[in-house]
N, C-alpha and C positions, 0 to 999 in steps of 0.2 A: 498213643499217652490219651488223655480222657482232660478235656479241661479240668475238670474240680482237678485231677495232681498239680496237674503242669501248675495251676496257681496255686496248691502249695506249697509245690517246690520253691516257686517263686519270693513265695514269702517268707517259705526256710531261709533263702540263701539272704537275703534280706537281714534278715537278724544273725545272723552268722552260724546259722544252724545246718545240719544235716540237710539237702534237699531229697534225699531218698533218690536221685535222676543224676542221668549223667550232662554234661553239658550242650553235648551233642542230642540227646533225647529232646530236650528244650527246646533248642534252636530249631529239631526238625517241624516242632507241634508249633512253634511262635511263627515261619513260616509259611503253615498254609491255616492257619486259625488266626482272623483279622482281629475276633474279642479277647485272645488272649492275648494279642499284640497289646490289644489299649489298657487292656488288665494290668498289662509289664508297667505299661508309662503311669497310670496311673498313680499303682501303689510307688513307682519309683518317687515318685513326683513326694506324695502325703512323707514316707520314708525320710529325704532329705528337709523336708519342709518341720518335720517333729526334732529331728537333731543336729539341724544348723541354727540358728537363734544368734543375730546377735550379743558383741560379747559386752558384757557386763564393765557400769566405768569401773575402776582403780584408780586411789589415790594418785598422788606422786611426790613417789619417799625418795625424789632422787637430792633435795640440799642437804633431810636427817641421817640417809645414808653418807653424804659424805664429808656431812659432821665426825659423825661417828668413826667413820677410819683414819688411820694418823695419818700424817698430813705426809709422809714418805710415797703413798699408796693414793695419792689424789691426784689426777692427772691436769696437764698443763692444759690451757684454750688453746685448739691449732690455728693459727692465721685464718686470718676472716668470718670466723663462727661469733658467737654470741650467746648470752641466755645462761642461766641456772648450771649449776653439774660441770662448770668451770673454773678455774683457778688460775689468775695469771702471777707466772713468777716473781720474783721481786727482780727490777732493775736496777742494776748498779747506775749511780749518780753520775761515774766514770763517764758511760756509754753519751749523755748528754757533752761534756767538754770531747770528744771526740767528736763528736758529730759535727758538732758548734765551729772546732780543727780544720775537717772535713770540707767544712761550707766558702771560711774563709783564704783558705790553700785555694779552694777549684775559685775562687773571684778573683785569686787575684791570678792564678794563671791564665785564668778569661780576658781579666784584662788586660792583660801583656799579651797576649797572642793575639787579640782581635784587631788589634792596627797593623799589625802587616796582610792581615787576611784585606784589605782593603785599600793598597799602594795601588796606585795607580802606576807606580816606574814599567818598565820594559825588561825580558831579557832573560838569558836561564837563572843567572842567582838570585829575581826578587821570583821568580818561578819555584826556586826551592827551599827559597825563603817561608812562600805561600803556604807549599805542604807541610811544613812541620811546623808551621803554627796554626794547621787544621788538625796535626796530630795534638798536638797543644791541648786544643781549645778543647776536641774528643776528649782528652786527659781527666780535662777541667772537669765535663759534662760527666766522667763517671764518677768523680767524684762526689757533685751537687746531689748526681742520683743514689750515691748510698750513704750519702746523709740522710736522703729524703726518707730511703729504705733501707735500714741498717741490715734487716734479714737478707740483702742482695749484695753487702760486700764481699761474702766469699764469695762468688762464682767471677767478681772485679779482682778480687785479688792477684791469681797466677797472670792476668794482660800486664796487669798496672805493674805488675813489680818487673816483667820480664820487658815493658816497654822505658822506662824507666833502667834499669840497668844498663840496658841496651844504647840509650840517650848521653847515661853521663859516659862511659867505657868510651862510647868518638870521641865524648869534650876531652876526657884524659889522654888520650889516643893525638889530639889535636894540638891543645896546650905541650904536650911532651918536645910534639913536632916543632912546635913555635911557629905554626899553621895560624891560631887565635887567641888570644889576651886572656887569661884567666876569668877578668870581669864580663866577658863578652857568654862565661860558660858557666858562669853562677847563676841562672836560673831555675837552670836545672838542681837546686838544690830541695828547688818548691818539688819537684816531682818523686826528688828521696823523700821528704818531708811529709806527702802524701801518701805513698807507699805507709810509713812507718805507722801513718795515723790507723790508715785501712787496717794494715795488721793488727794492732793492738784493739780494732773495737771487735775484728773477728776473736780475737781470744775472750774479750771480754765477756764477748756474746756466747763464746762456747762454755765461759763455766757457769751462764744462767739456762742451758739449759738442766731438767730434770735428770736424776740421773736413770739406767734402768732398772727393774725390781728383776732380778733375778734367783731363782729357784736357791736357796742353801743347797751345801757340798758339792756344787758344780767346781770349782775350782774356776770359777770365770770371772773375771771383772766386768761391773758398767760402763759400756763404751760410750 
């Protein structure tokens, strides 16, 4: 293959045309001809420079598009994002009251649990008291965290329900058997109240989630 034919074939290949030569013939000639190899590199650079350029600035039409879209099609802003293009769903007033309820219950449980944690007596009974008080303090901390971050309440609910249910069951057994007066077990009402408020908060937040838009005729309901 002559240099002139090789260069015409290289140029045609870059333009998407039939080079009139096989790839093997071009590679064989380029392997032995330094001038054509240089020509191949140069013409490739020129081709890239001509065809590739910076994108032209485009106006941001996000707000105009979202304003024109139906309300049910506008996505809700994910947690941790900000800026135009996102619309926050309305938050019911009940969420605020439920969060206040968690704060009151959590602080009350914490105030009742802390004195038992710092008792200076000795013996097995005080050790068990401290362990139970530690559980109450952890329960109270979970309720306070859920009041601060309501979106995390769903993850706390199963553990809180099991813990409160187990302690209430144990209290019922102790009261029924006469091992403990009912007044000593009355503080477990706070745990039940905490689980109830936590569940109500989860249910209220669930109703504020936007429904998923499903294609018509699928027979499916939004999750």
